[in-house]
C-alpha positions as CSV (number, residue, x, y, z in Angstrom):
1,X,10.6,-12.5,-16.7
2,X,10.6,-16.5,-15.0
3,X,7.8,-19.1,-15.6
4,X,5.7,-18.3,-12.5
5,X,6.0,-14.7,-13.1
6,X,2.7,-12.6,-14.8
7,X,1.4,-9.5,-15.5
8,X,-1.1,-10.4,-12.9
9,X,1.0,-10.9,-10.8
10,X,3.6,-8.0,-10.9
11,X,0.7,-5.6,-10.1
12,X,-0.5,-7.7,-7.4
13,X,3.2,-7.4,-6.1
14,X,3.0,-3.5,-6.7
15,X,-0.1,-3.4,-4.8
16,X,0.4,-5.2,-1.7
17,X,4.3,-3.7,-1.7
18,X,2.6,0.0,-1.7
19,X,0.3,-1.5,1.0
20,X,2.2,-2.7,3.1
21,X,4.4,0.5,2.7
22,X,1.1,2.9,3.7
23,X,0.4,1.3,6.6
24,X,4.2,1.7,8.0
25,X,3.0,5.1,7.4
26,X,-0.6,5.3,9.7
27,X,1.1,3.2,12.2
28,X,4.3,6.3,11.6
29,X,0.5,8.7,11.9
30,X,-0.6,6.7,15.1
31,X,2.6,6.9,16.7
32,X,3.2,10.1,17.2
33,X,-0.4,11.3,18.3
34,X,0.8,12.8,21.0
35,X,3.9,14.4,19.0
36,X,4.1,18.6,18.8
37,X,4.2,19.6,15.6
38,X,4.0,16.6,13.9
39,X,1.9,16.1,10.5
40,X,-0.1,13.1,9.4
41,X,1.9,11.9,6.5
42,X,-0.2,9.7,3.7
43,X,0.1,8.7,-0.3
44,X,-1.8,8.8,-3.6
45,X,-2.3,5.2,-4.0
46,X,-3.8,5.2,-7.1
47,X,-1.8,7.5,-8.4
48,X,1.2,6.1,-6.8
49,X,-0.5,2.4,-8.1
50,X,-0.2,4.2,-11.5
51,X,3.0,5.5,-11.7
52,X,4.8,1.6,-10.7
53,X,2.9,0.0,-13.7
54,X,4.9,2.3,-15.7
55,X,7.9,1.9,-14.1
56,X,10.8,0.3,-15.5
57,X,11.4,-3.4,-14.8
58,X,14.3,-3.4,-11.5
59,X,13.6,0.5,-10.7
60,X,12.7,1.1,-7.3
61,X,9.0,1.9,-5.9
62,X,9.4,5.1,-3.8
63,X,6.5,6.4,-3.6
64,X,5.7,9.9,-3.1
65,X,4.8,11.0,0.7
66,X,2.8,14.0,0.7
67,X,1.7,16.1,4.3
68,X,-1.9,15.2,4.2
69,X,-3.9,18.6,4.3
70,X,-7.4,20.2,5.4
71,X,-6.6,18.2,8.6
72,X,-7.5,19.7,12.5
73,X,-4.5,21.5,13.5
74,X,-3.9,21.4,17.4
75,X,-2.9,23.7,19.4
76,X,0.4,22.0,19.9
77,X,1.3,21.7,16.1
78,X,-0.1,18.0,15.9
79,X,-3.1,17.5,13.5
80,X,-3.2,13.4,13.8
81,X,-7.1,12.8,13.7
82,X,-7.5,9.2,15.5
83,X,-11.3,8.6,13.5
84,X,-9.0,9.5,10.2
85,X,-5.8,7.5,10.8
86,X,-8.4,3.7,12.2
87,X,-10.0,4.3,9.8
88,X,-7.6,4.5,6.4
89,X,-5.9,1.7,8.6
90,X,-8.9,-0.4,7.9
91,X,-9.1,0.3,4.5
92,X,-5.0,-0.6,4.4
93,X,-6.2,-4.4,5.8
94,X,-8.9,-4.9,3.3
95,X,-6.7,-3.8,0.4
96,X,-4.3,-6.8,1.6
97,X,-6.8,-8.9,2.0
98,X,-8.0,-8.5,-1.1
99,X,-4.0,-8.8,-2.7
100,X,-3.3,-11.6,-0.9
101,X,-6.5,-13.4,-2.0
102,X,-5.5,-12.2,-6.1
103,X,-1.6,-13.6,-5.5
104,X,-3.4,-16.7,-3.3
105,X,-5.4,-17.4,-7.1
106,X,-2.8,-16.2,-9.7
107,X,-0.3,-19.2,-7.9
108,X,-2.9,-21.3,-8.2
109,X,-4.0,-20.8,-12.0
110,X,-0.6,-21.9,-12.5
111,X,0.1,-24.9,-10.4
112,X,-3.0,-25.9,-12.0
113,X,-2.1,-25.4,-15.8
114,X,1.4,-27.5,-14.4
115,X,-0.6,-30.7,-12.7
116,X,-2.9,-30.3,-15.9
117,X,0.4,-31.6,-18.0
118,X,1.2,-34.0,-16.1
């Protein structure tokens, strides 16, 4: 851990990594809305955050992707719901903004500490 890292910074980093990963999954789901047989994929966000906090430092974060069950399947076997995916996309965008704001606050605190020492 260097002088700028803190437990909060590490958590925010994991949070933003997971939000970005989920955004990619949602984008993939939306891109495959017309692909026959495509199954909606997602991650358990809360479970993955707990898992990321328990992992050893330096271990890569590889979230467990799962197929979303209980969605209405079309005759071609595709179960992507535009309503679900656009709602999830909005949620991910809000989470990302919140994570960036937390990161900005942490950096501001470090900057304040540096400036107070002068």
